[in-house]
N, C-alpha and C positions, 0 to 999 in steps of 0.2 A: 399227328393225332388231331382229331376234330375237337371242337369246343366242348361237345357233350362229354367226351371221354376225359378232357382236362378238368371239367367241373366235377365229374364223378370222382376222379382221383383225389382232387383237393378236398372234397367233402368226406371221402373215405378216411383221410388222415385224421379227421376230427371224431370219427366214430369209434368209441371205446366205452360202452355203457359202464357206469360205476356208481356205487353208493358212496356219496360224500359223507353222509351220516345216516343214522337209522331212519331219518325223516326226509332226506334230500338225496336225489339222484340226478345224474347229468350225463351228457354225451350220448343219449339214446336216440335223439332226433337231431340231424345235422343238415346243413345246406351249404351250397356254394353258388354265388351269383357273379355274373360278369357285368361290369360297368360299361358305360358308353366308350370310355377310353381303353377298354380291353383288360383293365385290372380285375382280378378275381378276389372276391371277399368271401370269407367263410364264417359260419356261426354254428352254435349248438344250443340245445335246450337244457335248462336247469329247472327241475320241478321239486316242489316241497309241499308239505302239509301246511295248512293255515293254522295260525295260533292266535289266541287272544290272551292278553296279560290282564290279570285281575287279582287283587289282594296279594301280590307278590308271587303268585303261582301261574304257571302257563296252563291254559286249558285248550286242548286240541279239539277242533271241530271237524268232523268228517261228513 
């Protein structure tokens, strides 16, 4: 298997889009990178809405 196939397979393991909460979702963007020593590192994206706390209430800004 070439390195591109190995990177694809490692990244694919991380890909499982999910809602963590009504305002947060994760694992919809993933990546795999090869270091100089040949180790493969993976990562994924977590996205959420921004919030501002004021007067003890959370105010969402979109």
